[in-house]
C-alpha positions as CSV (number, residue, x, y, z in Angstrom):
1,M,18.9,34.4,140.1
2,N,17.2,31.3,140.7
3,N,19.5,28.5,138.4
4,S,16.9,26.1,137.6
5,M,14.9,28.3,135.8
6,P,15.5,29.1,132.2
7,Q,17.5,32.4,131.7
8,K,17.6,34.5,128.9
9,G,21.4,35.0,126.9
10,V,23.2,36.5,124.2
11,I,25.3,34.6,122.3
12,T,28.7,35.7,122.3
13,T,31.1,33.5,120.9
14,V,30.2,30.5,118.5
15,R,32.5,27.6,118.1
16,G,31.0,24.4,116.3
17,N,28.1,23.5,117.9
18,T,28.7,24.9,121.3
19,A,28.6,28.5,122.0
20,Q,29.7,31.0,125.0
21,V,26.5,33.1,126.5
22,L,26.5,36.1,128.5
23,V,23.2,36.3,130.7
24,P,22.7,39.8,131.7
25,L,21.0,39.4,134.2
26,I,23.7,38.3,136.8
27,N,27.0,39.4,134.4
28,F,27.9,36.1,133.4
29,E,29.4,34.6,130.6
30,T,29.6,31.2,130.4
31,G,31.9,28.2,129.3
32,F,31.3,26.8,125.6
33,A,27.8,25.5,126.0
34,E,26.2,22.2,124.4
35,S,23.7,23.5,122.0
36,C,20.2,21.9,121.1
37,K,19.7,23.7,118.0
38,N,22.3,24.1,114.8
39,L,24.5,27.3,115.7
40,A,26.6,29.3,113.4
41,P,29.2,31.9,113.8
42,E,26.0,34.6,112.3
43,M,24.0,33.6,115.0
44,E,26.9,35.9,117.8
45,G,24.7,38.6,119.0
46,H,21.6,36.8,119.1
47,E,19.0,36.4,122.1
48,C,18.6,32.4,123.3
49,V,17.7,30.8,126.1
50,V,19.8,28.6,127.9
51,V,19.1,26.6,131.0
52,F,21.9,24.9,133.7
53,I,21.9,21.6,134.0
54,N,21.0,20.9,138.4
55,G,21.3,24.8,138.7
56,D,25.0,24.6,137.9
57,L,26.2,27.9,136.3
58,N,29.5,25.2,134.9
59,Q,26.5,22.8,133.0
60,P,25.1,25.5,130.6
61,V,22.9,24.0,127.6
62,I,21.4,26.5,124.7
63,M,18.0,25.5,124.7
64,G,17.1,27.8,121.8
65,V,18.1,30.9,119.6
66,I,15.2,34.0,119.4
67,L,16.1,34.8,115.7
68,D,14.4,38.5,116.4
69,G,15.9,39.3,119.2
């Protein structure tokens, strides 16, 4: 996996405006990631687009949520 490219993931846990994301391609769950979009607990289970700052898996940022995913 190229960590410098956006990845598709699934929101597993929402806490405030942060969430944990499971990236199925590598079977990896992030720590709590900041989000560019306001999050709500109802978004758990939705697909999202996540990027990793400088390719670092410890620095995830949720760029958007795919509401029909």
